[in-house]
C-alpha positions in Angstrom: 13.4 -33.7 -9.5 13.1 -35.8 -6.3 13.5 -33.9 -3.0 16.8 -34.4 -1.3 16.7 -37.0 1.5 17.5 -35.4 4.8 19.3 -37.3 7.5 18.8 -37.3 11.2 21.7 -36.3 13.5 22.4 -35.9 17.2 23.8 -32.6 18.5 27.0 -34.5 19.4 27.4 -35.6 15.8 27.1 -32.0 14.5 29.6 -30.7 17.1 32.3 -32.8 15.4 32.0 -30.7 12.1 33.5 -27.6 13.5 36.6 -26.9 11.3 37.3 -24.7 8.3 37.2 -27.7 6.0 34.2 -29.4 7.6 31.7 -26.8 8.8 28.1 -27.6 10.0 25.7 -25.5 12.0 22.3 -26.0 13.6 19.5 -23.4 12.9 16.1 -24.1 14.4 16.6 -27.9 14.6 17.8 -28.0 11.0 21.4 -29.0 10.1 23.3 -27.0 7.4 26.6 -27.9 5.8 28.3 -24.6 5.2 31.7 -26.0 4.1 31.5 -25.0 0.5 29.4 -21.9 1.3 31.7 -20.3 3.8 33.8 -18.4 1.2 30.6 -17.0 -0.2 29.1 -15.8 3.1 28.5 -12.0 2.8 29.6 -11.5 6.4 33.0 -13.2 5.8 34.4 -16.6 6.8 35.4 -15.6 10.4 31.7 -15.3 11.4 31.0 -18.9 10.5 34.3 -20.4 11.9 33.8 -18.7 15.3 33.9 -21.5 18.0 30.4 -20.5 19.2 29.0 -21.0 15.7 30.9 -23.8 14.0 29.3 -27.1 14.9 27.0 -25.4 17.3 23.4 -24.2 17.5 23.5 -20.9 15.7 19.8 -20.1 15.8 20.0 -17.1 18.0 23.0 -15.7 16.1 21.3 -16.2 12.8 18.1 -14.6 13.7 19.9 -11.7 15.2 21.3 -10.9 11.7 19.0 -12.4 9.1 15.4 -12.6 8.2 13.8 -16.1 8.1 13.1 -15.7 4.3 16.9 -16.2 3.8 16.6 -19.8 4.7 13.8 -20.3 2.2 15.7 -19.1 -0.8 16.7 -22.0 -3.0 20.5 -21.3 -2.9 20.4 -21.5 0.9 17.7 -24.1 1.4 19.8 -26.7 -0.5 22.5 -26.3 2.2 20.3 -28.2 4.6 21.5 -31.8 5.0 19.4 -33.0 7.9 17.5 -32.4 11.2 18.2 -32.9 14.9 17.0 -36.1 16.4 13.8 -35.8 18.5 13.6 -32.0 17.8 11.2 -30.1 15.5 11.6 -26.6 13.9 9.5 -24.1 15.7 10.0 -21.1 13.5 7.7 -20.8 10.5 8.0 -18.5 7.5 5.3 -16.7 5.6 2.3 -18.9 4.9 0.2 -17.6 2.1 -3.3 -16.5 3.2 -2.7 -16.9 6.9 -3.4 -14.3 9.6 -0.5 -13.1 11.7 -0.4 -14.3 15.4 1.7 -11.3 16.4 -0.2 -9.0 18.8 -1.6 -5.9 17.0 -0.4 -7.1 13.6 -4.1 -7.5 12.5 -7.0 -5.2 13.1 -9.2 -6.3 16.0 -12.0 -7.6 13.9 -9.7 -10.3 12.5 -8.5 -11.5 15.9 -10.1 -14.5 17.5 -12.1 -13.6 20.6 -12.8 -10.0 19.6 -15.9 -8.5 18.1 -17.0 -5.8 15.7 -20.3 -4.2 14.9 -19.3 -3.4 11.4 -17.9 -6.6 9.7 -20.1 -9.4 8.6 -19.4 -12.9 7.3 -19.1 -11.6 3.7 -16.3 -9.3 4.8 -14.4 -12.2 6.4 -14.8 -14.4 3.3 -13.5 -11.5 1.1 -10.6 -10.8 3.4 -9.5 -14.5 3.3 -9.7 -14.7 -0.4 -8.0 -11.4 -1.1 -5.1 -12.2 1.3 -4.5 -15.5 -0.4 -4.5 -13.8 -3.8 -2.2 -11.0 -2.7 0.3 -13.5 -1.2 0.3 -15.7 -4.2 0.1 -13.2 -7.0 0.9 -9.6 -5.9 3.5 -9.9 -3.2 6.1 -11.7 -5.3 5.6 -9.3 -8.2 5.8 -6.3 -5.9 9.2 -7.3 -4.5 10.6 -7.7 -8.0 9.2 -4.6 -9.5 10.1 -2.4 -6.6 13.7 -3.3 -7.4 13.7 -3.1 -11.2 11.5 0.0 -11.2 9.2 -1.5 -13.9 5.4 -1.1 -13.8 3.4 -3.9 -12.2 3.2 -7.0 -14.4 0.3 -7.1 -16.8 -0.3 -10.7 -15.8 -1.1 -9.6 -12.3 -3.4 -6.9 -13.6 -5.2 -9.4 -15.8 -5.6 -11.8 -12.9 -7.1 -9.0 -10.8 -9.5 -8.1 -13.6 -10.7 -11.7 -13.8 -11.9 -11.5 -10.2 -13.2 -7.9 -10.7 -10.8 -6.5 -8.1 -10.3 -3.4 -10.1 -14.1 -2.8 -10.1 -14.4 -3.4 -6.4 -11.6 -0.8 -5.7 -14.0 1.8 -7.0 -16.3 1.2 -4.1 -20.0 0.1 -4.2 -22.1 1.3 -7.1 -23.8 0.5 -10.4 -20.5 -0.4 -12.0 -20.6 -3.6 -10.0 -24.0 -4.7 -11.3 -23.9 -8.1 -13.2 -20.3 -8.8 -12.2 -19.1 -11.9 -10.3 -17.0 -10.5 -7.5 -14.0 -12.6 -6.3 -15.5 -15.8 -7.7 -18.9 -15.1 -6.2 -18.0 -14.9 -2.5 -19.7 -11.4 -2.3 -22.5 -10.1 -4.4 -22.7 -6.7 -6.0 -25.8 -5.9 -4.0 -24.2 -6.5 -0.6 -20.8 -5.0 -1.5 -20.2 -1.9 0.7 -17.4 0.4 1.8 -16.2 -2.1 4.4 -15.6 -4.6 1.6 -13.6 -1.9 -0.2 -11.7 -1.2 3.0 -10.8 -4.9 3.3 -9.4 -4.9 -0.3 -7.4 -1.7 0.2 -5.9 -2.9 3.5 -4.9 -6.3 2.2 -3.2 -4.8 -0.9 -1.1 -2.5 1.2 0.5 -5.3 3.2 3.2 -5.9 0.6 5.4 -3.2 2.0 6.2 -1.7 -1.5 5.0 1.8 -1.6 5.9 2.6 -5.2 4.4 -0.6 -6.5 1.2 0.0 -4.4 0.6 3.3 -6.3 1.6 1.7 -9.6 -1.0 -1.1 -9.1 -3.6 1.2 -10.8 -3.6 3.7 -8.0 -4.4 6.2 -10.7 -7.6 4.4 -11.5 -8.9 4.7 -8.0 -8.7 8.5 -8.1 -9.0 9.0 -11.9 -12.0 6.8 -12.8 -14.6 7.8 -10.1 -15.2 11.2 -11.8 -16.0 9.3 -15.0 -18.3 6.8 -13.2 -20.2 9.6 -11.5 -20.1 12.5 -14.0 -19.3 11.3 -17.5 -21.9 11.0 -20.3 -23.4 7.5 -20.9 -21.4 7.2 -24.1 -18.1 8.1 -22.5 -18.7 5.7 -19.6 -19.7 2.9 -22.0 -16.3 3.3 -23.7 -13.9 4.0 -20.9 -15.1 2.2 -17.8 -15.1 -1.4 -19.3 -11.6 -0.9 -20.7 -10.2 0.4 -17.3 -11.9 -2.2 -15.1 -10.6 -4.9 -17.5 -7.1 -3.7 -17.0 -6.7 -3.1 -20.7 -6.5 0.7 -20.5 -5.1 2.9 -17.7 -6.3 6.2 -16.3 -4.9 8.8 -13.9 -6.1 12.0 -12.2 -4.2 15.0 -13.5 -4.9 17.9 -11.1 -1.6 19.0 -9.4 0.6 21.6 -11.0 4.0 23.0 -10.2 2.5 26.5 -9.4 -0.6 25.3 -7.6 0.1 22.4 -5.3 -2.9 22.0 -2.9 -4.5 25.1 -4.4 -7.0 23.5 -6.8 -8.5 26.8 -7.7 -5.1 28.1 -8.6 -4.6 25.7 -11.5 -3.3 27.3 -14.8 -4.0 24.6 -17.4 -6.6 26.1 -19.7 -9.3 24.7 -21.9 -10.8 26.9 -24.6 -13.6 25.9 -26.9 -13.2 25.8 -30.7 -15.4 28.3 -32.6 -17.9 25.6 -33.5 -18.2 24.7 -29.8 -17.5 21.0 -30.5 -14.1 20.6 -29.0 -11.9 21.8 -26.2 -8.3 22.9 -26.9 -6.2 22.2 -23.8 -2.8 23.8 -23.0 -0.9 23.5 -19.7 1.2 21.2 -17.5 0.6 18.8 -14.6 3.1 17.5 -12.1 3.4 14.5 -9.7 0.7 12.6 -11.5 0.5 8.9 -10.3 0.4 6.4 -13.2 0.8 9.3 -15.7 3.7 7.6 -17.6 1.6 4.7 -18.7 -1.9 6.2 -18.6 -4.2 6.1 -21.6 -6.7 8.5 -20.1 -6.3 11.6 -18.0 -9.0 13.1 -15.8 -7.8 16.7 -16.0 -8.7 19.8 -14.1 -8.8 22.9 -16.3 -9.6 26.6 -16.2 -12.4 27.5 -18.6 -14.4 30.6 -19.3 -17.0 29.5 -16.7 -14.4 28.8 -14.0 -13.1 25.3 -13.3 -14.0 22.3 -15.4 -13.1 18.6 -15.3 -12.4 17.0 -18.7 -11.5 13.5 -19.7 -8.5 13.5 -22.1 -7.4 10.5 -24.1 -3.7 10.1 -24.8 -3.3 11.6 -28.3 -1.3 14.1 -30.3 -0.1 16.9 -28.0 -0.1 14.8 -24.8 3.5 14.2 -23.6 4.5 12.4 -20.3 7.9 12.3 -18.7 8.8 10.3 -15.6 9.6 12.1 -12.4 12.3 10.7 -10.1 11.0 10.6 -6.5 12.1 8.9 -3.3 10.1 5.8 -4.2 10.3 3.6 -7.3 9.2 4.6 -10.8 6.9 1.6 -10.6 4.3 4.2 -9.6 4.6 5.9 -13.0 4.8 9.4 -11.4 4.8 11.9 -14.3 5.1 15.4 -15.5 2.5 15.9 -18.2 2.4 18.5 -21.0 -0.8 19.3 -22.9 0.1 21.2 -26.1 -3.0 22.2 -28.1 -4.7 18.9 -27.3 -8.1 18.6 -29.0 -10.8 16.9 -26.9 -14.5 16.5 -27.8 -16.8 18.6 -25.6 -18.7 15.3 -24.8 -15.7 14.4 -22.6 -16.6 17.1 -20.1 -17.2 15.6 -16.7 -20.2 17.2 -15.0 -21.2 20.7 -15.8 -19.0 23.3 -17.4 -17.7 25.4 -14.6 -18.7 22.8 -12.1 -15.4 20.9 -12.0 -14.7 21.9 -8.4 -17.6 19.8 -7.2 -16.5 16.9 -9.4 -13.0 17.0 -8.0 -13.9 17.8 -4.3 -16.4 14.9 -4.3 -13.6 12.7 -5.6 -11.2 13.9 -3.0 -13.3 12.4 -0.2 -13.0 8.9 -1.6 -9.3 9.4 -2.5 -8.4 10.5 1.0 -10.5 7.8 2.6 -8.6 5.2 0.6 -5.3 6.7 1.8 -6.5 6.5 5.4 -7.3 2.8 4.9 -3.8 2.2 3.5 -2.0 4.3 6.2 -3.8 2.6 9.1 -2.9 -0.8 7.7 0.8 -0.1 6.8 1.4 1.2 10.3 0.5 -2.3 11.5 3.0 -3.8 9.2 5.7 -1.7 11.0 4.3 -2.6 14.4 4.6 -6.3 13.4 8.1 -5.9 12.2 9.1 -4.2 15.4 7.4 -6.7 17.7 9.3 -9.5 16.0 12.6 -7.7 16.1 12.5 -6.6 19.8 11.8 -10.2 20.8 14.6 -11.8 18.8 17.3 -9.1 19.0 19.5 -9.1 22.0 21.5 -6.1 23.3 23.5 -5.9 26.5 22.8 -9.6 27.0 19.0 -9.2 27.0 16.2 -9.0 24.4 15.4 -5.4 23.3 11.9 -6.0 24.7 13.3 -5.9 28.2 14.1 -2.2 27.8 11.5 0.2 29.0 12.3 2.8 26.4 11.7 0.3 23.6 8.4 -0.8 25.2 7.4 2.9 25.4 8.0 3.4 21.7 6.0 0.3 20.9 3.1 1.5 23.1 2.7 4.7 21.2 3.1 2.9 17.8 0.3 0.5 18.8 -1.9 3.3 20.1 -1.6 5.3 16.9 -2.4 2.3 14.7 -5.4 1.3 16.8 -6.9 4.8 17.0 -6.5 5.4 13.3 -8.2 2.1 12.5 -11.1 2.7 14.9 -11.7 6.3 13.6 -11.6 4.9 10.1 -14.1 2.2 10.8 -16.5 4.8 12.2 -16.2 7.0 9.1 -16.7 4.0 6.9 -19.9 3.2 8.7 -21.1 6.8 8.0 -20.2 6.4 4.3 -22.3 3.2 4.1 -25.3 5.2 5.4 -24.9 8.3 3.3 -25.4 9.1 -0.4 -22.4 10.2 -2.4 -23.6 13.8 -2.2 -24.2 13.6 1.6 -20.6 12.2 2.0 -19.3 15.3 0.2 -21.2 17.6 2.4 -20.8 16.0 5.8 -17.6 14.0 5.7 -15.0 16.1 3.9 -13.8 17.7 7.1 -13.7 14.5 9.1 -11.9 12.6 6.4 -9.5 15.4 6.0 -8.8 15.4 9.8 -8.4 11.6 9.8 -5.9 11.7 6.9 -3.9 14.4 8.7 -3.9 12.3 11.9 -3.1 9.1 10.1 -0.2 10.4 8.0 1.3 12.3 10.9 1.1 9.2 13.1 2.7 7.1 10.3 5.7 9.4 10.1 6.1 9.3 13.9 5.9 5.5 13.8 8.5 5.4 11.0 10.9 7.5 13.0 10.4 5.3 16.1 10.9 2.1 14.1 14.2 3.4 12.7 15.3 4.0 16.3 14.3 0.5 17.3 16.1 -1.1 14.4 19.2 1.1 14.6 21.5 1.0 11.6 19.3 -1.8 10.0 16.5 0.7 9.9 18.3 2.7 7.2 19.6 -0.3 5.2 17.8 -1.2 2.1 18.3 -5.0 2.5 18.2 -7.4 5.3 16.5 -7.2 8.7 15.2 -3.7 8.4 14.4 -3.4 4.7 10.7 -2.8 5.3 11.5 -0.2 7.9 13.9 1.6 5.6 11.5 1.6 2.8 8.6 2.8 5.0 10.7 5.6 6.5 11.8 6.7 3.0 8.4 6.6 1.4 5.9 7.5 4.1 6.1 11.2 3.4 4.2 10.6 0.2 1.0 9.9 2.2 1.3 13.2 4.0 1.2 15.0 0.6 -0.9 13.0 -1.8 -4.5 14.0 -1.8 -3.7 17.3 0.1 -1.0 18.4 2.5 -1.6 17.7 6.2 -1.9 21.3 7.2 -4.4 22.0 4.4 -6.6 19.1 5.3 -6.4 19.9 9.0 -7.5 23.4 8.3 -10.3 22.1 6.1 -11.7 20.0 9.0 -11.6 22.8 11.5 -13.1 25.4 9.0 -16.0 23.0 8.5 -16.4 22.5 12.2 -16.4 26.3 12.8 -19.0 26.8 10.0 -21.3 24.3 11.8 -21.0 26.0 15.1 -24.4 26.9 16.6 -25.1 30.6 16.8 -26.1 30.4 20.5 -23.0 28.5 21.7 -21.3 30.4 24.5 -19.0 29.6 27.4 
């Protein structure tokens, strides 16, 4: 279908169309005929027939009430009939793949004129490619699935698999050998934790928390124990299926009676008399991706202590969805294991050595959460920066108020400090073995996660105050703010509660105190 031809008008011509039966407005040098639409306007007819709106430039009024994306929706875009003579639109919508020009909306290493000792050209190439992919494939699906509560579309998962994004989200390692990463813009040999950081932070820009976890968040925490501790036969079967997006895996540790107390788990695994199988009984709760998982990395109590076992969905495994404050897109589940028979070969690591398997995995899990938390705080900073410059109160932009600028200052400081601490820890990870990371970085990562998630909740609260009533409304101007404020507590709990992780960091520091240290 040919595009509608747009006419050119003068402002004087538009002013003549100011009646109930002939109603035009100007928005950003574009002319819209609202005559037939006025009765459908969600805000009522009177708003549009106001003498200051009908036939006038309604740009300021529009952007005080609506997001730019409204004008890009087909049902509204078709209302445009022309443009204003000798004027050009200055407001642009979301351009796929592009960096934001809003101050502090991007980490410093992506901003022209700034420098970083950590990021190389391969990181920049990957960031550019991942952002374009996210904007074109993931963002649209995320907005839809967050509303209908369905799991992420298999089409999106398949497209990610083609580019080996699932594999890259597991971090650097042997699992990347022989793979073509993101069309070849980064090689398996050069792939490091900063590349993974780039991917994680780009994926979290969509502003859909439930979808973000549903997009195989369970694999990020459930597959590494298989990669690092499973037998060659188990790895050969499970890893290719999961990285291809054909089978799904989750980490099943948390229980109703245990919470952050990993050693207090009650799910039991007992060997059969012939010693060839485990029989598992127990329950798990709040398990991300559990409702659609094919494999479960399960923490169990055994005769030798605590053991990690890979369980395939089979007879005796039952999953039920848990309703939480974010969407069921995440697949959060309550899991029951009723006399589930599992081959002993599915043991991950040594029998009784499960605590090392799980604690080693926690480091990477919490680091990924820190990556996501630091980046989503920037999304909120960007939303607030835009809002305070377009919203007027008491006849002046919100940005003219010192109290608003003060809130923005602390929001920016929190986001910047979290990112810089994160980049330092990522550099340490790049120069340590997996075992060294577990020994040296557990406390620091725990402290960073505590700081990041606390900062995020403070930022969420400040953002609601800046947006006012719109900050608690699920649609419209403040929809990302409302969503963030409602779902940000997840980050403070998943991977370990803030107080537990803070205590972990301090206990490790005290343990390392030199014996001769005195005031």
